[in-house]
C-alpha positions in Angstrom: 175.7 202.6 116.8 175.1 198.9 116.2 172.7 198.8 119.1 170.7 201.8 117.8 170.5 200.2 114.4 169.2 196.9 115.8 166.6 198.8 117.9 165.5 200.8 114.8 165.3 197.6 112.7 163.1 196.0 115.4 161.0 199.1 115.5 160.5 199.1 111.8 159.6 195.4 111.8 157.0 195.9 114.6 155.6 199.0 112.9 155.4 197.4 109.5 153.6 194.4 111.0 151.1 196.7 112.7 150.6 198.7 109.5 149.9 195.5 107.5 147.4 194.3 110.1 145.6 197.6 110.1 145.6 197.7 106.3 144.3 194.2 106.2 141.5 195.0 108.6 140.6 198.1 106.6 141.3 200.8 109.2 141.7 204.4 108.1 145.3 205.7 107.8 146.5 202.1 108.4 150.3 202.5 107.9 150.6 205.4 110.4 148.0 204.4 113.0 148.9 200.7 112.8 152.6 201.3 113.1 152.1 203.7 116.0 149.8 201.3 118.0 152.1 198.3 117.5 155.2 200.2 118.5 153.6 201.8 121.5 152.5 198.3 122.7 156.0 197.0 122.2 157.5 199.9 124.1 155.1 199.5 127.0 156.0 195.8 127.2 159.6 196.6 127.6 160.9 195.9 124.1 163.9 198.2 123.0 162.2 200.2 120.3 164.0 203.4 119.1 164.1 205.7 116.1 167.5 207.5 115.6 167.8 211.1 114.8 169.0 210.4 111.3 165.8 208.5 110.5 163.7 211.3 112.1 165.4 213.9 109.8 164.7 211.7 106.7 161.0 211.3 107.7 160.5 215.0 108.2 162.3 215.7 104.9 160.0 213.3 103.0 157.0 214.9 104.7 158.2 218.4 103.6 158.7 217.2 100.0 155.1 215.9 99.9 153.8 219.1 101.4 155.5 221.1 98.6 154.3 218.7 96.0 150.7 219.6 97.0 151.3 223.3 96.2 149.1 223.4 93.1 147.6 226.6 91.9 144.2 225.3 93.0 145.5 224.7 96.5 147.3 228.0 96.8 144.0 229.8 95.7 142.4 228.6 99.0 144.9 230.7 101.0 142.7 233.7 100.5 140.3 232.1 103.0 143.1 231.5 105.6 143.1 234.7 107.6 139.7 234.0 109.0 140.4 230.4 109.9 143.9 231.4 111.3 142.2 233.9 113.6 139.8 231.2 114.7 142.7 228.8 115.3 144.4 231.3 117.6 141.2 231.7 119.6 140.8 227.9 119.7 144.4 227.3 120.9 144.0 229.9 123.7 140.6 228.3 124.7 142.2 224.8 124.8 145.1 225.8 127.0 142.9 227.8 129.4 140.2 225.1 129.7 142.4 222.0 130.0 144.9 223.7 132.4 142.1 224.8 134.6 140.7 221.3 134.5 144.1 219.8 135.6 144.4 222.3 138.4 140.9 222.1 139.8 140.3 218.3 139.4 143.8 216.9 139.9 145.6 219.5 141.9 148.4 220.1 139.4 150.6 223.2 139.8 149.8 225.9 137.2 153.0 225.6 135.1 152.6 221.8 134.9 148.9 222.2 133.9 149.7 224.8 131.2 152.4 222.7 129.6 150.3 219.6 129.9 147.4 221.3 128.1 149.4 222.9 125.3 148.0 221.3 122.1 151.2 220.5 120.3 155.0 221.1 120.3 155.9 218.3 122.6 159.7 219.0 122.5 159.0 222.6 123.4 156.7 221.6 126.3 159.4 219.2 127.7 162.1 221.8 127.4 160.0 224.4 129.2 159.0 221.9 131.8 162.7 221.3 132.6 163.4 225.0 132.7 160.6 225.8 135.1 161.0 222.6 137.1 157.5 221.4 136.3 156.5 217.8 136.7 158.1 216.4 133.5 156.6 213.0 133.9 153.0 214.3 134.0 153.6 216.6 131.0 155.2 213.8 129.0 152.5 211.2 129.7 149.4 213.4 129.0 151.0 214.9 125.9 151.9 211.4 124.6 148.4 210.2 125.3 146.9 213.1 123.4 149.0 212.3 120.4 148.2 208.6 120.6 144.4 209.2 120.8 144.6 211.6 117.9 146.3 209.1 115.6 144.2 206.2 116.8 140.8 207.8 116.8 140.7 210.8 114.5 141.0 208.9 111.2 138.0 206.7 112.1 136.0 209.8 113.2 136.8 211.7 110.0 135.9 208.7 107.9 132.6 208.3 109.8 131.7 211.9 109.3 132.5 211.4 105.6 130.9 214.4 104.0 133.3 216.6 102.2 136.1 214.1 101.5 135.3 214.1 97.8 135.6 217.9 97.8 139.2 217.9 99.1 141.8 218.9 96.6 144.6 216.5 96.1 146.8 216.2 93.0 146.4 212.7 91.6 149.4 212.5 89.3 152.4 210.7 90.7 155.8 212.2 89.9 157.8 210.7 87.2 161.3 209.4 87.7 163.0 212.7 86.5 160.6 214.9 88.5 161.0 212.8 91.6 164.8 212.9 91.3 164.9 216.7 91.1 162.4 217.1 93.9 164.4 214.8 96.2 167.8 216.4 95.3 166.7 220.1 95.5 164.1 219.7 98.3 166.2 217.3 100.3 169.2 219.7 100.2 167.1 222.6 101.3 165.7 220.6 104.2 169.2 219.6 105.3 170.4 223.2 105.1 167.4 224.5 107.1 167.8 221.8 109.7 171.5 222.4 110.1 171.2 226.2 110.6 168.5 225.7 113.3 165.3 226.7 111.5 162.4 225.4 113.6 161.2 222.1 112.0 163.9 222.9 109.5 164.0 219.6 107.7 160.3 219.7 107.0 160.0 223.4 106.3 163.1 223.7 104.1 162.1 220.7 102.0 158.5 222.0 101.7 159.5 225.4 100.5 161.9 224.1 97.9 159.5 221.4 96.7 156.7 223.9 96.6 158.7 226.4 94.5 159.6 223.6 92.0 156.0 222.6 91.6 154.5 226.1 91.5 157.0 227.2 88.8 156.3 224.1 86.7 159.8 222.7 86.9 158.4 219.4 88.2 154.9 218.0 88.8 153.3 215.2 90.7 153.1 213.9 94.3 155.5 211.4 95.8 154.8 207.7 95.0 153.3 205.3 97.6 156.6 203.3 97.8 158.2 206.4 99.3 155.3 207.6 101.4 154.2 204.3 103.0 157.7 203.8 104.6 157.4 207.4 105.8 154.1 206.7 107.4 155.5 203.6 109.1 158.6 205.4 110.4 156.6 208.3 111.8 154.3 205.8 113.5 157.3 204.1 115.0 158.6 207.5 116.2 155.3 208.4 117.8 154.9 205.0 119.5 158.5 204.8 120.7 157.8 207.7 123.0 156.1 205.3 125.4 159.5 203.8 126.3 159.8 206.6 128.8 157.2 205.3 131.3 155.5 202.1 132.4 151.9 200.8 132.9 151.9 202.0 136.5 152.5 205.6 135.5 149.9 205.4 132.7 147.3 204.1 135.1 147.9 206.9 137.5 147.5 209.6 134.8 145.0 207.8 132.5 142.0 209.8 133.7 143.9 213.2 133.4 145.2 212.4 129.9 141.8 211.1 128.7 139.6 213.9 130.0 142.1 216.5 128.9 142.1 215.1 125.4 138.3 215.1 125.3 138.1 218.7 126.3 140.8 219.7 123.8 139.2 217.8 120.9 135.8 219.2 121.7 137.0 222.7 121.6 139.0 222.0 118.4 135.9 220.5 116.8 133.9 223.6 117.7 136.6 225.9 116.3 136.8 223.8 113.1 133.0 224.1 112.8 133.2 227.9 112.9 136.1 227.8 110.4 134.1 225.6 108.0 131.1 227.9 108.3 133.0 231.1 107.6 135.4 229.9 105.0 133.5 227.3 103.1 136.1 224.5 103.5 134.8 221.0 104.2 134.3 220.4 108.0 136.6 217.3 108.0 139.4 219.4 106.5 139.0 222.1 109.1 138.8 219.5 111.8 142.2 218.0 110.8 143.7 221.5 110.6 142.5 222.4 114.1 143.1 219.0 115.7 145.4 219.2 118.8 148.1 216.9 117.5 151.7 217.1 116.4 152.2 219.0 113.2 154.0 216.2 111.5 151.4 213.6 112.4 148.5 215.8 111.4 150.0 216.6 108.0 150.7 212.9 107.4 147.1 212.1 108.3 146.0 214.6 105.7 147.9 212.6 103.1 146.6 209.3 104.4 143.0 210.4 104.4 143.4 212.2 101.0 142.5 215.6 102.4 144.0 218.9 101.2 147.5 218.9 102.8 148.3 222.6 102.1 145.4 223.8 104.3 146.3 221.4 107.1 150.0 222.1 106.9 149.5 225.9 106.8 147.4 225.9 110.0 149.4 223.3 111.9 152.7 225.0 111.1 151.1 228.4 112.1 150.0 226.9 115.4 153.5 225.4 116.0 155.2 228.7 115.4 152.7 230.6 117.5 153.3 228.3 120.4 157.1 228.2 119.9 157.4 231.9 120.1 154.3 232.9 122.2 154.3 230.3 125.0 157.9 231.1 126.3 157.0 234.8 126.2 153.8 234.2 128.2 155.6 232.0 130.8 158.3 234.6 131.0 155.8 237.2 131.9 153.6 235.2 134.4 156.0 232.6 135.7 159.4 233.1 137.1 161.9 230.2 136.9 162.9 228.9 140.3 166.2 229.9 141.7 169.0 227.3 141.2 169.6 225.2 144.2 173.0 225.9 145.8 175.3 223.1 146.8 174.7 223.7 150.5 170.9 223.7 150.1 171.0 220.7 147.8 172.7 218.7 150.5 170.1 219.8 153.1 167.1 219.1 150.8 168.3 215.9 149.1 166.2 213.7 151.4 163.1 215.5 150.3 163.4 214.3 146.8 
């Protein structure tokens, strides 16, 4: 336990330093992107960075509280336009998985199951679990998926800032919660998040906290968003969590799969940008908002970016959570239909084939 705490403290120190540097330089979403970049560099250099499960639960709970705090009547009114954009999101996700997996198979010779799980735009934990179950190449899946998330956080904020138009149209409550409102939000929302997480609800800490916080705000019991002194540490911790994934591999493995990870990301982002363009056209939401909602990143990171870039988090959260649930329930079903898990290796066969591994 002491070792884990020391590694976590080191991660926070590195992430905070990276966030401060990014903020000082004036980069978009500095606390998240800066912390992630610094922690990833430290991980690749061999430093013992780590974010314990308790810290992850706290970060996701804080994220859920802020999502719920954004549930204003104005934001909820935009949900009437969601069915069209949700349908376009489904089509976009299917197109990304098909195009990127075909790219990995035809250009890099990957097996189909490895290519599918490497191209899946989100749900990293699900991808890795399925990779283990179907005996896909876990290292390839991990690296290209981690590279995708890294590129999203490092590049997308700058791209959205450069596009610019529509940022001022995004709805975001400006009032910061008072002491009493904040205390109620943390107590009720945090408890709901813990309960949802403990009973096994997918993304339970975040979803439980978001639902409870949203109910409190929509009913007028409390009002206001979380203060910066609570959100900035959340940005940093999430950046450290994302960057610490790079402890699983070294520079040699990265170099070998750099081309696959980069080209796969470009294809996925291009298709997501096209889908976002259609969604913006048919629903009337700002393009930058649709782009963040369709971006092939982790649900937690994308929602955090919406806060950092002052874009409407309800729209982003709704689409990112929908995509996560769609992949969580749909992808295993698809693989069950089209891919049969390999037979377990018997003890006798394992002895005969051990040299082959």
